[in-house]
N, C-alpha and C positions, 0 to 999 in steps of 0.2 A: 257492511254489514252494517244493514239497517239501523235507521234510528229507536224502532224501537225494537228489536235484536240486542243492542247496547244496553238498553234500559232495564230490559228482561236478566243479562247476565249479570248488574250492580244491583237489581233488586234492595239487597241486605244493605245498601251504602246509604240511602237515603232518607233523612230524618223527617221528620211532620213539617205542614208546610201550617199545620194549625194545632195551639195546643190542645186538641180533643181526640178522644179517639173514636174513627170513623167507623171503628167493627164492633159499636156497645150496640146495645139494645136501646139506646138514646138517640140512635141515627133511624133514619128510615129515606127510600126515595122517594124524591116525587116527579110527577108525571109533565109536563105543560104543553104534551103536545093534544093536538086535536082528539087524541081518542079519549081523556080526562075531559068526561062529560057536566063536572064541577064549571069548567072555565067558559063550559058555549054563555053562560049569560054573565059572567063575571065583568066590568066595566074598569078594566087593564089600564086607562087613561090616570085612573084616581088611585094616586100610590098609596092614600091609607088604605081605601078597601083593596089592593092588592098584595098588602101586609096585613091584613085582617084574612083574607085568602091563603096563604103562607101559613097563619098560623091555625086556622080552621086544616088545612091538610094537615099540619103534624098531628093535632088534638088527635084526629079520626085514627093519627094509627099511634099513638101515643109515646110522640115523639118531641124532644127535643129539637133537633135538626136534622135538616133536608138536604140530600144527595141527590145528585143527577145532571142530566144534560147532555154527553158526549154522544153527538150525532145523531141527534133530537132533534124533528122536525117542529118547530117548534108555533104555537100560536101566539105568544106573548108580545112577539112583536108587531103585530097590530098597532100596539098600544104605542107607537111612534113608528109610522110610515114612511116618511120620508126619510126616516136612518137608514134605512134599511137599503136605498135601494128608490130608484124611482116608482111612485106611486101607480102610471102609468102600464109597468110591468111585470114579470111575476117578483114579488118582495123574496130576500134572504131571509131563511128563515133555518138554514141547520145549522145547529150551534156546535162550534170548536174545542170548545173547554167543555170544564165539570164547575156547576156552580156549588157549595156549602150555602144553606143557607142557615145562621145564627145571627148570635146579635153582635151588634157595631158596638165595637172595642175590642174585640177578641184581635191578641196580636196575631200577626203573617208571619211566619216564618220562614227563613232561605231551605230548603230538604239538603243542600248539598253547599261547598263550594262553591261563590257567585261574583263577576264583577258586575257592579251594577251598567244598566248597560244605556238605559235613558229611562230618564221620569218625567209624566206629563199629564196634564189637568185635561181628560177630555170633555172639558165641560159640556152643557145640555143634556137635554131630557132626552131619557134610555140611552146615554150613553157610557162609558168607562168610569167616567167620574174622572178620577185621581188615579191613575196606572202607573204599575213600574212592571220594565223588561228587565231581567237577569240574564246575565249568560254567563256557561258554565263550559265546562270542558272532560268529556270523558275521553283514557286514550286516547287522545288525540284528536277525540273529536266534538267538534262544538257544538251548542246547542243551546235554546234559549226558553226560559218561561216568563210567562206573563201572568200578574195579581192585578186583576180590574174592579173597579167601586173600593177602594181604600179610603180612609182619612186622611183630607186636607191637610190638616195639621202634623199627622208623622209622617205622609209621606214627601212633605216640602225639608224635612232633616234630610234628603237622601242627594248625593250630588253623584253625574254620572264618573265612572272610574272609584268606584269608593270596595273596597274588598267587602263579604260577608263571608264567614264560615258556616257551617252547618249549624242551622238552632240561631243564628244570628237575626232579631227580628227583623224587619223589611217596613212591617206598615202596619196599621190595625185596619179593621172591616169598618169601615165607612157606614156615618146616618144618611141617610134622605135629608136634604134634598141634595149633597154636596155629593153625593157615591153615583150621580147621573140619574136623580131620584126614581131608584130603589128598593124595593123591601132589601134590608140589612143584608148581603150576603158576599161569598169571595168569586168572583170569580175565577178560575185555575185553568192558563192552557200550557201545553208547548210547542215549542214551534222548529223545526230541523232548521228555517231555514226563513228571515227576516223578508229579505227579496230588497234590503234596500228603506225598508220602516225604520224610522228613529219614534218613539213615545206612545207609539199605534198600531196595532194591530185588527184584521178580523177578527171576532169571533164570531159570525154569521156568516153562512156562504150559502148558494144557490142549490139547491139542493140535489137538482140535476150535474153540479158539480163533486159532488160526494167523493167519488175518490180517490181526486186531483187533490181537494184538503183534508180525506183524512192522511192522506201518504206526507205532504206536509205539519200535520199537528197528530201524532201518534195521540193514542188514549192519554187525557193523564192520571188516571186511576195506575198506569205502570209505577208512577210515583207515591201516589195519595195510597194506594193496596187498601181498600175497603171494599168489603167484602159484597156492601149493599150496592157495587156499580157495577 
């Protein structure tokens, strides 16, 4: 059974990742691909300006929370070209998780029983910042979830091997600049296999490797279950 099929089978068993209703009218989908003309003139290296852009996009849709990003070919990674590959070659731009854009300090919750696999502060402009990877097991299958752009203080309270129940707090959505210098948001991603990695995992891939990474990282909305995704 594929991980996607397994997650579909257990969709009624998942708790929320955030204590907000991702199906409410306060939520909208945000597009950070080249198809969004608003991004063409935006200075995405200026984090304050980027945050104002997020607020503008939310206001235009009468929303308070933005969601989106899975397998989206994004232009926003031009803000940190050296981070996602050699600037001399095509950049990684295919987003492998879902981003939920909402205020810093929002609790982040474990959607099902978990063991803390690893905790790492992936510091640096445009990176994940404080990051947590949880290990889960369903019907004998092990898989992982990643939570990026967290609060440094709350994340520092975790240790590998710590057990979490469904609904237990993992950390909080972090502020800039400690969250990798992004407008506040949660990067949530599912991985079938960490391939030996600890504390970090690619959240962005080469567009031409879409099939490979989509198989390794199933749609996070299988857990989030938002109608806007």
